[in-house]
C-alpha positions in Angstrom: -3.5 -47.3 23.7 -2.6 -44.1 25.9 0.5 -43.0 23.8 -1.8 -43.1 20.6 -4.3 -40.8 22.7 -1.4 -38.6 23.6 -0.7 -38.0 20.1 -4.3 -37.5 18.9 -4.5 -34.8 21.8 -1.2 -33.0 20.5 -2.6 -33.0 16.8 -5.9 -31.3 18.6 -3.6 -29.0 20.2 -1.7 -27.8 17.1 -5.2 -27.3 15.6 -6.5 -25.1 18.4 -2.8 -23.2 17.9 -0.6 -24.7 20.4 3.2 -24.2 19.2 4.6 -26.6 21.2 6.1 -29.2 19.3 7.9 -31.1 21.5 6.0 -34.3 21.1 8.5 -36.8 19.7 6.0 -38.1 17.0 5.6 -34.6 15.7 7.2 -34.1 12.0 9.0 -30.8 10.8 7.6 -28.4 8.8 7.4 -29.1 5.2 7.7 -26.0 2.7 5.2 -27.2 -0.3 4.4 -25.5 -3.6 0.6 -25.1 -5.1 0.7 -24.4 -8.6 1.8 -22.5 -11.0 -0.7 -25.4 -12.3 -3.6 -23.5 -14.3 -6.2 -26.0 -13.1 -5.3 -26.4 -9.6 -4.9 -22.4 -8.7 -7.4 -21.1 -11.0 -4.3 -19.4 -12.9 -0.7 -19.3 -13.1 -0.3 -18.5 -9.6 1.8 -20.4 -7.1 1.2 -20.8 -3.3 4.6 -21.3 -1.2 3.1 -23.2 1.7 4.6 -23.9 5.0 2.5 -27.0 5.9 2.3 -28.6 9.6 0.7 -32.0 8.5 -2.8 -30.7 7.3 -2.7 -27.4 8.7 -0.8 -24.3 6.6 0.9 -22.2 8.9 1.9 -19.6 6.3 0.9 -19.0 2.7 2.8 -16.8 0.4 1.1 -15.9 -3.0 3.5 -15.5 -5.5 2.7 -13.8 -8.8 4.2 -12.8 -12.3 4.3 -16.0 -14.1 1.7 -14.6 -16.6 3.1 -11.0 -16.6 2.9 -9.3 -20.3 3.2 -5.6 -19.5 -0.4 -4.4 -20.7 -0.3 -1.0 -18.7 3.1 -0.4 -20.6 1.8 -1.7 -23.8 -1.1 0.9 -24.0 1.6 3.8 -23.2 3.5 2.5 -26.6 0.7 1.5 -29.0 -1.3 4.5 -28.5 -5.3 5.1 -27.6 -7.1 3.0 -30.0 -4.8 -0.2 -30.4 -4.9 -1.1 -26.7 -8.7 -1.9 -27.1 -7.8 -5.5 -28.0 -5.4 -6.0 -25.0 -8.4 -5.4 -22.9 -9.9 -8.5 -23.5 -7.0 -10.3 -22.4 -7.1 -8.9 -19.3 -9.8 -10.8 -17.8 -10.4 -13.1 -20.7 -13.8 -14.8 -19.2 -15.5 -11.3 -19.8 -13.6 -9.5 -22.9 -16.6 -7.5 -23.4 -16.9 -5.9 -19.8 -13.3 -4.6 -19.9 -13.6 -3.2 -23.4 -16.6 -1.2 -21.9 -14.7 -0.1 -18.7 -11.8 1.3 -20.9 -13.8 2.9 -23.6 -15.8 5.1 -20.9 -12.1 6.2 -19.5 -11.5 7.3 -23.2 -14.8 9.0 -23.5 -14.4 10.9 -20.2 -11.2 11.9 -21.2 -12.7 13.3 -24.5 -16.1 14.9 -23.5 -17.5 12.1 -25.7 -21.6 11.4 -25.6 -22.5 7.8 -26.4 -25.8 7.6 -28.2 -28.4 5.6 -25.8 -28.7 2.7 -27.9 -25.3 2.1 -27.7 -25.1 2.6 -23.8 -28.0 0.1 -23.6 -26.5 -2.8 -26.0 -23.4 -2.4 -23.4 -25.4 -2.9 -20.5 -26.7 -6.1 -22.1 -23.2 -7.3 -23.0 -21.9 -6.6 -19.6 -24.6 -8.3 -17.7 -24.1 -11.6 -20.1 -20.5 -11.4 -19.5 -21.0 -10.8 -15.6 -23.1 -14.1 -16.0 -20.6 -15.9 -18.3 -18.0 -15.1 -15.6 -19.9 -16.3 -12.4 -20.5 -19.5 -14.6 -16.8 -20.4 -14.6 -16.6 -19.3 -11.0 -19.5 -21.3 -9.6 -18.7 -24.7 -12.0 -15.0 -24.7 -11.5 -15.1 -24.2 -7.8 -17.7 -26.9 -7.3 -15.6 -29.3 -9.2 -12.6 -28.3 -6.9 -14.5 -29.8 -4.0 -15.8 -32.7 -6.1 -19.0 -31.9 -7.6 -18.4 -32.7 -11.0 -21.8 -32.3 -12.6 -21.9 -29.0 -11.8 -19.2 -28.1 -14.1 -20.8 -29.5 -17.0 -24.2 -28.1 -16.1 -22.5 -24.2 -16.0 -20.1 -25.0 -19.2 -23.3 -25.6 -20.9 -25.0 -22.6 -20.4 -21.8 -20.4 -21.2 -21.6 -22.4 -24.7 -24.9 -21.2 -25.3 -24.0 -17.7 -24.3 -20.8 -18.1 -26.4 -23.2 -18.8 -29.2 -25.0 -15.4 -28.8 -22.1 -13.5 -28.9 -20.6 -15.2 -31.8 -23.8 -14.3 -33.6 -23.3 -10.7 -32.7 -19.6 -10.1 -32.7 -18.9 -13.1 -35.3 -15.8 -14.5 -32.1 -16.6 -16.4 -29.2 -13.8 -15.0 -27.2 -11.9 -11.8 -27.2 -14.5 -10.2 -29.5 -13.3 -6.6 -29.3 -16.6 -5.2 -30.4 -16.7 -1.8 -28.3 -15.7 1.4 -29.7 -14.7 4.6 -28.0 -18.3 6.5 -28.9 -20.3 3.1 -29.0 -20.2 -0.1 -30.5 -18.9 -1.8 -34.2 -22.4 -2.6 -35.2 -26.2 -2.8 -34.5 -27.9 -5.7 -32.9 -30.6 -7.3 -35.0 -34.3 -8.0 -33.8 -33.9 -11.8 -34.5 -30.6 -12.0 -32.1 -32.6 -10.2 -29.5 -35.5 -13.1 -29.6 -32.9 -15.5 -28.8 -30.9 -13.4 -26.4 -34.4 -13.0 -24.4 -35.2 -16.9 -24.8 -31.8 -17.7 -23.5 -32.0 -15.4 -20.2 -35.8 -16.7 -19.6 -34.3 -20.6 -19.9 -31.2 -19.8 -18.0 -33.0 -18.3 -14.8 -34.7 -22.2 -14.6 -30.9 -23.2 -14.8 -30.0 -21.5 -11.7 -33.4 -23.1 -9.8 -32.0 -26.5 -10.6 -28.4 -25.8 -9.5 -29.3 -24.2 -6.1 -31.2 -27.7 -5.8 -27.8 -29.7 -6.3 -25.4 -27.5 -4.6 -27.3 -24.8 -1.7 -28.7 -27.4 0.0 -26.1 -30.1 -0.2 -25.0 -31.2 3.1 -21.2 -31.9 1.9 -21.1 -28.4 -0.3 -22.5 -26.7 3.0 -19.7 -28.1 5.2 -17.2 -27.5 3.0 -17.9 -23.7 2.4 -19.8 -22.7 5.5 -17.3 -21.2 8.0 -14.6 -21.5 5.8 -12.6 -18.4 4.4 -14.7 -16.1 6.8 -13.6 -12.4 6.3 -15.0 -9.6 8.6 -16.5 -6.3 6.7 -13.6 -4.2 8.2 -11.0 -6.8 7.0 -12.3 -6.6 3.6 -12.6 -2.9 3.1 -8.9 -2.8 4.5 -7.9 -5.1 1.9 -9.5 -3.4 -0.8 -12.3 -6.1 -1.7 -14.8 -5.0 -4.3 -17.7 -7.2 -5.8 -19.0 -10.4 -4.5 -16.4 -10.9 -2.0 -17.2 -7.7 -0.5 -20.7 -7.7 -0.5 -20.3 -11.3 1.1 -19.6 -9.5 4.2 -22.3 -7.0 4.6 -21.1 -4.0 3.0 -23.8 -2.6 0.2 -21.4 -1.6 -2.5 -22.2 -1.8 -6.2 -20.9 0.7 -8.8 -24.3 0.5 -11.1 -26.1 1.2 -8.1 -23.8 3.8 -6.2 -21.7 5.4 -9.0 -24.4 4.5 -12.0 -23.4 4.3 -15.6 -24.2 3.4 -19.0 -27.8 4.0 -17.6 -27.8 1.5 -14.7 -29.9 4.2 -12.8 -32.9 3.3 -15.2 -33.0 -0.4 -14.3 -34.4 -2.5 -11.6 -32.3 -4.8 -9.8 -31.3 -6.1 -6.4 -27.5 -6.0 -4.8 -27.7 -8.9 -2.8 -25.7 -8.7 0.5 -24.3 -11.5 2.7 -24.1 -12.0 6.1 -21.2 -14.3 7.0 -18.3 -13.3 5.0 -17.1 -16.9 4.1 -17.2 -18.9 1.1 -20.5 -20.3 1.3 -21.9 -16.8 1.1 -19.8 -15.9 -1.7 -21.2 -18.7 -3.7 -24.7 -17.3 -2.9 -23.9 -13.9 -4.0 -22.9 -15.1 -7.7 -25.9 -17.0 -7.5 -28.1 -14.2 -6.7 -26.3 -12.1 -9.1 -26.7 -14.3 -12.1 -30.4 -14.0 -11.7 -30.0 -10.4 -11.4 -28.1 -10.0 -14.3 -30.6 -12.1 -16.5 -33.0 -9.6 -15.1 -31.2 -6.4 -16.3 -30.1 -8.5 -19.8 -34.0 -8.7 -20.3 -34.6 -4.9 -19.4 -32.0 -3.9 -22.0 -33.4 -6.2 -24.7 -37.3 -5.0 -23.9 -35.5 -1.1 -24.2 -33.7 -1.8 -27.5 -37.1 -2.9 -29.0 -38.0 0.7 -28.0 -35.8 2.7 -29.4 -35.4 1.0 -33.1 -33.5 3.2 -35.6 -31.5 4.4 -32.7 -27.6 5.4 -33.4 -25.3 3.0 -31.9 -22.3 5.1 -32.8 -21.4 8.4 -32.0 -21.0 10.9 -34.7 -17.8 12.9 -34.0 -14.9 12.9 -36.4 -12.3 13.6 -34.3 -12.4 9.9 -32.4 -14.7 8.3 -34.3 -14.2 6.2 -37.8 -16.8 7.1 -40.7 -18.4 4.6 -42.2 -16.7 2.0 -44.7 -19.2 3.5 -47.6 -18.6 7.0 -46.8 -14.7 6.5 -47.2 -15.1 4.7 -50.1 -16.9 7.8 -51.5 -15.5 10.8 -50.0 -12.2 12.1 -49.7 -13.0 14.1 -46.8 -14.0 11.3 -45.0 -11.0 9.1 -46.0 -8.7 11.6 -44.2 -10.7 11.6 -41.0 -10.0 7.8 -41.1 -6.0 8.2 -41.7 -6.1 10.6 -39.3 -8.2 8.8 -36.4 -6.1 5.5 -37.2 -2.7 6.9 -37.3 -2.7 10.1 -34.8 -5.9 10.2 -32.6 -5.1 12.4 -29.6 -7.0 12.9 -26.5 -7.1 15.9 -24.9 -4.6 17.1 -22.0 -5.6 15.8 -18.7 -6.6 12.5 -16.8 -9.8 10.3 -16.5 -10.5 7.3 -14.3 -13.9 5.1 -15.5 -14.9 2.1 -13.2 -17.3 -0.8 -14.2 -18.7 -3.1 -11.8 -17.1 -6.2 -13.2 -17.9 -10.0 -12.2 -14.8 -10.1 -9.5 -15.3 -6.2 -8.3 -14.4 -2.7 -9.6 -12.3 -2.8 -12.6 -10.9 0.6 -13.2 -9.0 2.5 -16.0 -6.8 5.5 -15.1 -5.4 7.2 -18.4 -3.3 10.4 -18.3 -2.8 12.3 -21.5 -0.4 14.9 -22.7 -2.1 15.9 -25.9 -0.7 13.8 -28.0 -1.7 10.1 -29.8 0.8 8.5 -26.8 -0.9 7.7 -23.5 1.5 9.3 -20.9 0.0 6.8 -18.3 -2.4 3.7 -18.5 -3.0 2.4 -15.2 -5.5 -0.7 -14.0 -7.2 -1.3 -11.1 -7.3 -4.8 -11.3 -10.2 -6.3 -8.7 -8.5 -9.9 -9.0 -5.2 -8.7 -7.4 -7.6 -7.6 -4.4 -8.7 -10.9 -4.3 -5.4 -12.9 -4.4 -3.8 -10.6 -1.6 -6.2 -11.7 0.7 -5.3 -15.3 0.4 -3.5 -15.5 3.6 -5.7 -13.6 5.6 -8.4 -16.3 5.2 -6.2 -19.8 4.6 -3.5 -19.5 6.9 -3.9 -21.8 10.1 -6.6 -23.9 8.1 -6.7 -27.2 6.5 -4.8 -27.7 3.4 -8.6 -29.1 1.9 -9.7 -25.8 3.0 -7.6 -23.5 1.0 -9.0 -25.1 -2.1 -12.7 -24.0 -1.3 -11.2 -20.4 -0.6 -9.4 -19.9 -3.8 -12.5 -21.2 -6.0 -14.6 -18.7 -3.3 -12.3 -15.4 -4.2 -12.6 -16.1 -8.2 -9.5 -14.4 -9.7 -7.9 -14.3 -13.2 -4.0 -14.5 -13.4 -4.6 -12.2 -16.6 -5.6 -9.4 -15.0 -3.1 -9.7 -12.1 -0.3 -10.3 -13.9 -1.0 -7.0 -16.3 
């Protein structure tokens, strides 16, 4: 019994940071790989782990397994043709990515976007935020054993897919945002269905909180795990829910409004502990606020019926098909835009508040149809790089909770 007691005491000592491994029962540290297995690591991410029993002494995130050279693709394809590739960055919220890239082009070109198009973009961005948070909460809950949450969240995501399919004709990778506005207007009948979805969705969120927020197992698996101070969060470049969970009230929709967000009423939830549980709470409340914003956007669309959904500027915006078929001048405009659309000399940056943080597009132009430079500020990259800060010295089971709480998509990291 005394030998067993000494062994357990040694284990406790190692958990408290004791690095003296003279105990003959202590095994060697083992190098392990977590991933790159998509379901296990929330994307094609490899974690090189040095494990001391169940304690992880060192973690090294290895990225690049999904690299597709998107920034270089933009520079070779040209301004317009890159739109479809923004969908593939964070494929959980493609329309939100479209908006960020379109805003960068519009700022460089000095192109004004009609009010109705701005409102439609807000509706699509907030719906996209909800859909992304549904994945984050559902999958992280499944990782920790709450399998039912996965099915509940995916059921709501499917209903959102139906709305996007009815509007854009696609479930995923919609590519429906255009420079200067939207590809098409949204019908009144669809807005009624959209409003109904947002209303019932709020009830669903309340039920999920009854299942998770007050659940003792969920609480103990997340509270105090992956705790981060506001100073370290800022030093690592975190934004979005991961930063706000530490108590920093930064949200681009409030601090640097775009698309008319200053005209919407909503709250920005702020955490206190900066741990995995607070990050979960941030996303729960953000979904409620997104539904609130979306319903306001639907009301605004009803008030500005008949407004333009696309700018009328033949330097950058394609003419309507009907006009192309009946006017040689419009046909020439279409030909020039499709084959040789150039932007003014200069540079521009546009950032949007994506579900994972600040998603930014920096573009530089030399006045030709080929971008001189395109750079993406991907929030998922910042979320991945902070993993060692949160997980080293913790249990292997805690790393699973940390990964889910950070919420990243590798398509955005390996851009």
